[in-house]
C-alpha positions in Angstrom: 31.9 44.5 13.4 31.8 48.2 14.4 34.2 49.5 17.0 31.5 50.1 19.6 30.2 46.6 19.2 33.7 45.2 19.8 34.0 47.2 23.0 30.7 45.8 24.2 31.7 42.2 23.4 35.0 42.5 25.1 33.4 44.2 28.1 30.9 41.4 28.4 33.7 38.9 28.2 35.5 40.6 31.1 32.3 40.6 33.2 31.7 36.9 32.6 35.2 36.2 33.7 35.6 38.5 36.6 32.8 40.6 38.0 29.1 41.0 38.7 27.0 40.8 35.5 26.1 44.3 34.2 22.3 43.6 34.3 22.5 42.9 38.0 23.1 46.6 39.0 21.0 46.1 42.1 23.2 43.2 43.1 23.0 39.5 42.3 20.6 37.3 44.3 22.8 36.7 47.3 22.4 34.0 50.0 23.4 35.1 53.5 23.8 32.4 56.1 26.1 32.3 59.2 26.8 28.6 59.0 27.7 28.5 55.3 29.7 31.7 55.4 31.8 30.5 58.4 32.6 27.2 56.6 33.6 28.9 53.4 35.7 31.3 55.4 37.6 28.4 56.9 38.0 26.9 53.5 39.4 30.1 52.0 41.6 31.6 54.7 44.5 29.1 54.3 44.5 29.7 50.5 44.5 33.4 50.9 47.5 33.2 53.3 49.4 31.0 50.8 48.6 33.5 48.1 49.8 36.5 50.2 46.2 37.9 50.3 45.4 37.4 54.0 45.3 41.2 54.6 43.1 42.1 51.6 39.8 41.0 53.3 38.7 38.8 50.4 35.1 37.6 51.0 33.2 34.7 49.6 29.7 35.6 48.4 27.1 32.9 47.8 24.8 33.4 44.8 21.3 32.0 44.8 21.7 30.0 41.6 21.5 26.3 41.0 24.1 26.3 38.2 27.7 25.3 38.9 29.7 28.5 38.7 32.2 30.6 40.5 34.0 33.9 39.6 35.9 36.8 41.0 35.1 40.5 41.2 37.3 43.5 41.9 39.9 41.5 43.8 37.9 41.6 47.0 35.1 39.0 46.4 34.9 35.4 45.2 31.4 34.7 44.0 30.3 31.0 44.2 26.8 29.7 43.2 24.8 27.7 45.7 24.7 25.0 43.0 28.5 24.7 43.1 28.3 24.1 46.8 25.5 21.6 46.5 27.2 19.6 43.7 30.6 19.5 45.4 30.6 16.1 47.2 33.7 16.8 49.3 35.3 19.9 50.9 38.3 19.4 48.7 36.3 19.7 45.6 34.9 23.2 46.4 38.2 24.2 48.0 39.8 23.5 44.7 37.4 25.8 43.0 38.1 28.5 45.6 41.8 28.0 45.0 41.4 28.6 41.3 39.5 31.8 41.9 42.2 32.8 44.4 44.7 32.3 41.6 42.8 34.9 39.5 43.0 37.4 42.4 46.6 36.7 43.1 47.5 37.1 39.5 45.7 40.4 39.2 43.9 39.0 36.2 40.8 41.2 36.3 42.9 44.4 36.3 45.2 43.1 33.6 42.2 42.0 31.5 40.8 45.5 31.7 44.1 46.9 30.6 44.3 44.5 27.7 40.7 45.4 26.7 41.6 49.0 26.6 44.7 48.4 24.5 42.8 46.1 22.2 40.1 48.7 21.7 42.7 51.3 20.8 44.3 48.9 18.4 41.0 48.2 16.7 40.1 51.8 16.4 43.4 52.7 14.8 43.1 49.8 12.3 39.5 50.8 11.4 40.5 54.4 10.9 43.1 53.2 8.4 40.5 51.1 6.7 38.1 54.1 6.5 40.9 56.1 5.0 41.3 53.5 2.3 37.6 53.5 1.5 37.6 57.3 1.3 40.5 57.2 -1.2 38.5 54.6 -3.1 35.8 57.2 -3.7 38.2 58.6 -6.3 37.6 55.5 -8.5 40.0 52.9 -7.0 37.5 50.0 -6.3 40.3 47.7 -5.3 41.4 50.1 -2.6 37.8 50.3 -1.4 37.6 46.5 -1.0 40.9 46.5 0.8 39.5 49.2 3.1 36.4 47.2 4.0 38.6 44.2 4.8 40.8 46.4 6.9 37.7 47.4 9.0 36.5 43.8 9.5 39.8 42.1 9.9 41.3 43.9 12.9 38.1 43.5 14.9 38.1 39.7 14.5 41.8 39.5 15.1 41.6 41.5 18.3 38.7 39.5 19.6 40.6 36.2 18.9 43.6 37.7 20.7 41.5 38.7 23.7 40.0 35.2 23.9 43.5 33.7 23.8 44.6 36.1 26.6 41.7 34.9 28.8 42.5 31.3 28.1 46.0 31.9 29.3 44.7 33.5 32.5 42.6 30.4 33.2 45.6 28.1 32.8 47.6 30.4 35.1 44.9 30.3 37.7 44.8 26.5 37.5 48.5 26.3 38.1 48.4 28.8 40.9 45.6 26.8 42.6 47.7 23.7 42.6 50.5 25.7 44.2 48.3 27.1 46.9 46.7 23.7 47.7 50.1 22.1 48.0 51.4 24.9 50.2 48.5 24.4 52.6 48.9 20.6 52.7 45.7 20.0 50.7 45.1 17.7 47.7 44.5 19.2 44.2 42.6 16.0 43.4 39.2 17.5 44.2 39.9 20.4 41.8 40.9 17.9 39.1 37.8 15.8 39.7 35.5 18.9 39.5 37.0 20.1 36.2 37.1 16.6 34.8 33.4 16.2 35.5 32.7 19.5 33.8 34.9 18.5 30.9 33.0 15.2 30.5 29.7 17.1 30.5 30.8 19.5 27.8 32.8 17.0 25.6 30.0 16.6 23.1 29.3 20.4 22.9 32.9 21.2 22.3 33.3 19.1 19.1 33.8 21.3 16.1 34.3 24.4 18.1 36.9 26.8 17.0 39.4 26.8 19.9 40.5 30.3 19.2 37.0 31.6 19.8 36.8 30.2 23.4 37.3 32.2 26.6 38.4 29.0 28.5 40.9 26.3 27.4 39.1 23.4 25.7 38.0 20.8 28.4 40.3 18.0 27.3 43.4 20.3 27.0 42.7 22.0 30.4 42.1 18.7 32.3 45.2 17.1 30.8 47.3 20.1 31.8 45.8 20.3 35.3 46.2 16.5 35.9 49.9 16.7 35.0 50.5 19.5 37.5 48.1 18.1 40.2 49.6 14.6 40.3 53.0 16.0 41.2 51.6 17.2 44.5 52.7 15.1 47.5 49.2 15.5 48.9 47.4 14.1 45.9 45.8 11.2 48.0 45.2 13.4 51.1 41.6 13.0 52.4 39.5 15.6 54.1 39.1 15.2 57.9 35.9 13.4 58.8 34.7 16.3 61.0 35.1 18.7 58.1 33.3 16.3 55.7 30.4 16.2 58.2 30.1 20.0 58.2 30.3 20.0 54.5 27.5 17.5 54.3 25.4 19.7 56.6 26.0 22.7 54.4 24.9 20.9 51.3 21.8 19.6 53.1 20.9 23.1 54.3 21.2 24.5 50.7 19.0 21.7 49.4 16.4 22.3 52.1 16.2 26.0 51.3 16.8 26.1 47.6 14.8 23.0 46.4 11.2 22.0 46.5 10.1 19.3 49.0 9.9 16.6 46.3 13.5 17.3 45.3 14.6 17.2 48.9 12.8 13.9 49.4 14.5 12.4 46.3 17.9 13.5 47.5 17.4 12.7 51.2 14.8 9.9 51.4 13.3 8.9 54.7 15.5 5.8 54.7 18.5 8.1 55.0 19.0 8.6 58.8 22.2 10.7 58.6 22.3 14.0 60.4 22.6 15.8 57.1 19.5 14.1 55.6 17.5 14.9 58.8 18.7 18.5 58.5 17.5 18.9 55.0 14.1 17.2 55.7 13.6 19.4 58.8 14.1 22.6 56.8 11.8 21.4 54.0 9.2 20.4 56.6 9.1 23.8 58.3 9.0 25.6 55.0 6.4 23.6 53.2 4.4 21.3 55.5 3.5 20.6 59.1 5.2 23.1 61.5 4.6 20.8 64.4 6.4 17.9 62.7 9.2 20.3 61.7 9.6 21.5 65.3 10.0 17.9 66.5 12.6 17.2 63.8 14.6 20.4 64.8 14.5 19.4 68.5 15.9 16.0 67.5 18.8 17.7 65.7 19.5 19.8 68.8 19.5 16.7 71.0 22.0 15.1 68.6 24.3 18.1 68.6 23.4 20.3 71.6 26.4 22.6 70.9 25.6 23.2 67.3 24.5 26.9 67.1 22.9 26.5 63.7 20.3 24.0 64.9 19.2 26.6 67.5 19.2 29.2 64.7 17.0 27.0 62.6 14.5 26.6 65.5 14.4 30.3 66.0 13.9 31.0 62.3 11.1 28.5 62.1 9.4 30.1 65.1 9.8 33.6 63.7 8.6 32.8 60.3 5.8 30.7 61.8 4.4 33.8 63.5 5.8 33.1 67.0 8.5 35.8 67.4 8.4 35.6 71.2 9.2 31.9 71.1 12.0 32.5 68.6 14.0 34.8 71.0 15.5 32.1 73.3 16.8 29.8 70.7 18.2 32.7 68.7 19.9 34.2 71.7 21.4 30.8 72.5 22.6 30.4 68.9 24.2 33.8 68.9 26.1 32.8 72.1 27.5 29.7 70.5 28.3 30.8 67.0 31.9 31.9 66.1 30.5 34.8 64.0 27.0 35.6 65.3 26.3 38.8 63.5 23.6 37.4 61.1 22.0 35.5 63.9 22.0 38.6 66.0 20.2 40.5 63.3 17.5 37.8 63.2 17.3 38.0 67.0 16.7 41.7 66.8 14.0 41.0 64.1 12.3 38.7 66.6 12.4 41.3 69.4 10.9 43.9 67.1 8.3 41.5 65.7 6.9 41.0 69.2 5.9 44.7 69.2 6.8 44.7 72.8 8.1 48.2 73.6 10.1 46.9 76.5 12.3 44.9 74.0 12.8 47.7 71.4 15.8 49.3 73.0 17.6 46.0 73.1 16.8 45.5 69.4 18.2 48.9 68.5 21.4 48.2 70.5 21.8 44.8 68.8 21.2 46.2 65.3 23.5 49.2 65.8 26.3 46.9 66.9 25.6 44.5 64.0 25.7 47.3 61.4 29.3 48.1 62.5 30.2 44.6 61.3 27.6 44.3 58.4 27.3 47.9 57.2 25.7 46.8 53.9 22.9 44.8 55.4 19.5 46.0 54.1 17.7 43.7 56.5 19.4 45.2 59.5 18.4 48.7 58.4 14.8 47.6 57.7 14.5 46.1 61.2 16.1 49.2 62.7 13.5 51.3 60.9 10.7 49.3 62.4 12.3 49.5 65.9 12.5 53.3 65.7 9.0 53.4 64.4 7.8 51.6 67.6 9.7 54.2 69.6 8.0 56.9 67.6 11.4 58.2 66.5 10.3 59.2 63.0 13.5 60.9 61.8 15.6 57.9 62.6 13.0 55.5 61.3 12.9 57.3 57.9 16.7 57.5 57.8 17.0 53.7 58.4 14.4 53.1 55.8 16.3 55.2 53.3 19.5 53.3 54.1 17.7 50.0 53.6 16.5 51.1 50.2 19.9 52.3 49.2 21.5 49.0 50.2 18.9 47.2 48.0 19.8 49.3 45.1 16.5 51.3 45.0 18.1 54.7 44.7 14.8 56.4 43.8 13.1 55.3 47.0 16.2 56.0 49.0 16.3 59.6 47.8 12.6 60.1 48.5 12.6 58.8 52.0 15.9 60.5 52.8 14.4 63.8 51.8 11.6 63.3 54.2 14.1 62.3 57.0 16.2 65.4 56.3 13.2 67.6 56.9 12.7 66.0 60.3 16.2 66.3 61.7 17.7 69.5 63.0 19.8 71.2 60.3 23.5 70.2 60.6 22.9 67.3 63.0 24.5 63.9 62.2 21.2 62.4 61.1 20.6 65.5 58.8 24.0 65.1 57.2 23.4 61.4 56.5 20.0 62.0 55.1 21.3 64.9 53.0 24.0 62.5 51.5 21.3 60.0 50.6 18.9 62.6 49.2 21.7 64.0 47.0 22.5 60.6 45.4 22.8 60.6 41.6 22.1 57.4 39.6 25.3 55.7 38.2 26.2 56.3 34.6 26.2 53.3 32.2 29.6 51.8 31.5 29.2 52.3 27.8 26.5 53.8 25.6 24.3 51.8 23.3 25.1 52.3 19.7 
């Protein structure tokens, strides 16, 4: 295996373990939702405090993917698939997964893995240079030396790769043990984490037969589960149950994801009409407004509000259904009420501003701009907020700021070409040296990022 190929393989391994996939340079398909993000924040904060990471502003990012998966990136983000949240039957099960990823961050595993990759690459290059030297010497007639040189080139690459896989397996084991420690420190059971990894181990048992254990990036399922069970059962909180109120919120989160991520027939199978629980009614109401009779959906949402009149996210759903149903003026009141009730209302406020702009009522535009400006101080990477701000400025006939906001929206979506083009136009409309001109000039001067490694 050539040196460049080895670098690519090891880099891909690092990405799979600890960062955003290389092909997703414009960003992974992310789910933004105030209700789910608030719940995950409450799940994660105690773990981060136990790990000594409370001041590092670690965020949980939800990926729009049905597969069960979670990973860390750059020590600041824990990525978790929507499928993992949907499959986790209890809060404790997904909290265990978050504890494991917190273990990776606390252990500095991503940075250490990058250092190990760099060292391994250097080692393999030196070894291959020695092998090439032997092959050159063989040109003088020593065929045995030539064969030895060829082996010297192939051998180190395989050995280094095996060594790296072993290094990653060790990190996974360390993260498991750290997770148990954090869960115990916060008075939570590691049982959910064990149940999750046990289920995954059972699912992969057949596929793991005959696999070379030294070629795996994770410990083999049976070995991992056995080690985890031994550590987890020592916790005094092994049989600790999730509070009923937290379980109820968890059930609502799962229902919401089913309603938005699955087709109506899948929602009906998971939450049949015979299921009268609040979570089931939530999922069916979402599916109804998205795919069937808006009138029936409105009645279902109103029934949810009647059941929990202080739940901000039921009002948010009503506003969203009205907005997406072409009734922005009717969406304003429920969204305004939802924002007044929610503990972290920023995303709801962005939707409220969207509704204000969508009415095309100029008397509401200044309020929309004010809301969006305030929201962007808390969500500076929101492309939707910039897009709505651009439309608001357009209604005000403020073309320089409309163009600048459009350029910023394109930049946040990863469309650098469009961002540069619109920013150039915005720059020409601002007075030279003004704050808007400076921002537009920065965007217009953007250069595309260089690839992490060249193709060979």
